[in-house]
N, C-alpha and C positions, 0 to 999 in steps of 0.2 A: 248422792251418800254421804248427807251428814247427818252425823251418830250410829251410823251403821255403824253392827262387827263384823269384822271380815278374818278370817284365817286363812293363812296362806301357807302351805307345807311347802318346805324346800325355800327357804325365805331367804337361808344366807348367801346369795350369791345369784345373778345371775334373773334370770326373770322372776324369779321370786320376788329377791330384793326390790327390782322394779317395779314388779307390783305394790309391794310397799308402801315405795315412795307414790307411789301413784295414787294409788286410794286414800292414805294420809293426806294428799295434798287435796283432795275431791270433799274434807271433812266426814272420811270414815274413821273409827278406830281399828287397831291392827294387834292382829295377835302373830307372830310370828313363830316358825316351829320349824326347828329343824334340828342334828346333830349339832353343828359347832353354836356351840356356847359362845364363845368369843364374837364370830363376828355374828350371831344377833340380838346379842346384851350390846355391842357396837355400834347395833341401824337402832334399835329401840333407842338409844340416848339419844340418834338421829335426829328421829323423828320426834319424842320428846312425849309429854305423857299421853299424847295417845296409839302408843306402841308397848308391847307389850312381850319377850322373848318367851321363850316358850319351849326349850331345849329336849326334845324330843327323840325317837327314832319308831317311825310311823310302821317300820314292818317287826311292833310289837304292842299289841292288842292294846297291854294292861298299859303303856304308855301315852296310847292315843286317848285311850279316855282319862286318863290323868288330869290329859294337857286339855281337853272338853269340857270338865269338869274346876278345871282353871281360872276359862275363859268367861266360866259360866258367873265365877265367883264374882271376876273383875266389870265384868259388862252387865249379866243378866239375858243376855240373847244371843244366837250366833247368826247373823241374814246372810253372809255368805261363806262359801268354803271351797276357795282353789288349789287343789289335789294338785299343786307343779312337780314337784318331788322325784326325781326318776334318776337310773343311774346308766350309762351305754356300758360302762363294763358288765360280763367279761368279752373281747371286742375274740373270735373264735370259731374255727367254725366247729361243729357241730361235733366232728368225727372227733375233736380236741378238744372241748370246751371240759373246765372242772367243773364235776356238777355239785357244790357244795356253792362256786360263783356265778352259777346259774339260777342256782336257789336262792341266795342270797339276790342276785335281779329279779325275781321272780315276788321273792315276800316285798322291795323297793316297789317295782313299778305296778307290781298289780294288787295281791296285796296289802300296801299300804293304802291306795286308793280307796280300798273294801273300806280298811277301819276307818278312812275317813268321814267317808258313811253313811258306816253305820254307828260312828260319835254323832254324829248332827244331826240324820234325821227324825230319830225323835223329837230333839228338840225345836226343830225348823217344824215340826207334825202341828206338835202343839204352841204356837206362834199361826200359825195357819199359812204360812210363806219362807217362803227360804229359795238361796243363787246356788247350783254345786257347777261348777266352773273344772272341767278336769282340761289341763295342757293333753294332749298326745298326739300324732307323730304319723309325717308324711307313712315311716314304716308299719304303723298298723296295719297299712293295708296295701301292703308293697315290700316282700322277701328282700334282703339287703345282705352277702356275704357276708360272714363273718358275724353277722346283727344277729343270730338266730332268738338267741334266750330278750333282748330287747325288743326286737318282732313280737314276738309272741308273746310277750309280757303288755308289751306297748295294745294289741290288738283284744286281746282280755281288759284291758281295761277301759276301751272303748267299747263293748260289751257291758261293759256293766257299766258305763254311762247310758247308754240304750236302753236296759233294765229299769235302772230307777228312774226315767222318767217314763217308761211303762207302770212300775207299784206307784209313786208320787205325783205324777201329776193332778192327779183327781184331788188329792190334799194341797195345794197351791204349791208347792213345790218347783221350783225351774231348775233344767238337768238340761246342758248341753256340752259339748266337746268345744277345744279350739287346737287345731293345727296348725304351725306358728309360721314351717322350713325352718329353714338353717335359721340360724340366732349364732350373733356375736360370741358364746358364754366359752368357758372352760371345757364343756362338752364338747366343740368342736378343736378345739385343744389337743381334747386327748384320740378325733377320729383322725386328725389330719398327722397326726405323729403316729396313727397303726400304720396305713398305708393301706388301707384293704378297703378295696370297693372303691365305688368313683366319688361320694364324697367325700374320702379322705385327697380327692385332688382337686376338690374346690379352692378359687380363690378366695383364699378369706372377709376380698369386699366384697363376692354377693351376698356374702352376710347383714340381714340386718337388725340393728340395735335392736339391746333385751327392751325398750323402752315401748316399742313399736307389739308387742302384747301383751304389753302391760298396758297398753290407754285401748286394747283391743279387748282387754279383759275386763275393762270398765266398762265399755258402751256396753258387750254384753249381759249387765244388769240390768240394764233398759229393757225398755218391752220395742224397739228397736229388733232389736236379736230375736224376742217369739217366737217366728217364722222357722228360728235354726229349734227353735227345744224339742232335745230327744235326736238331735243329730248334729254335724261337726262343722266347724266354720273355719277353714282354712284359707289362711291369710297370703295364699298366694294368686289370692282371686282380689283383680285389683278393680273388682266394685266393692269387695268389702274392706278397703284399707283405703275408700276415696269413702266412703261411710264412715267409716272412724275419724278419718280424718288427717288420714296418715300424708296421703297426698291431694 
């Protein structure tokens, strides 16, 4: 990853912040995209000159387009996009869910992924190379009570990943997803507090640290992960954990 340029959405905390540190440690330049200006500014200061803080709402195309232009001005290339930003709310049964809250969920979890892809694909096509990694979820493939918006948004993002691979693999662009399982992040705190569906009943000790998916995302940038192009890697798979060096 020496001198590669990595754009990470949702970089203010959790998997995104862990990925920023892991990729920077591997020699990459990291562009930190999130709505929380203070958090990403502090993280960029921690990492140093190899980090750029970019306050941006990925739900808004104009902001994503502008952030991408700033990365190009800063580094002149984009080698990796990590579509990580996501929200679990609203946790509500479909009959009671607030339509505006559901729409906001889709704008982040689904449209935000499209915005990221749409912004970087022309750059990667000109370069003739690039990697797009989308953080998925088991909820993309299985319904959970109270998570109708989240499950359907993640399912759509998983299909975008497959579509991007179909369209862009001939241009030398690598696209795949990562389903990390349950991770010890703020999202799990929100889920626990909701008391809805079996996931909220899990003991916190079963959640993996955010560094695990972060290190897996780094591994996915290498040729060892090529058999999963256009597909989704599951971090629940012990063979994957061993390949990444987590166990």
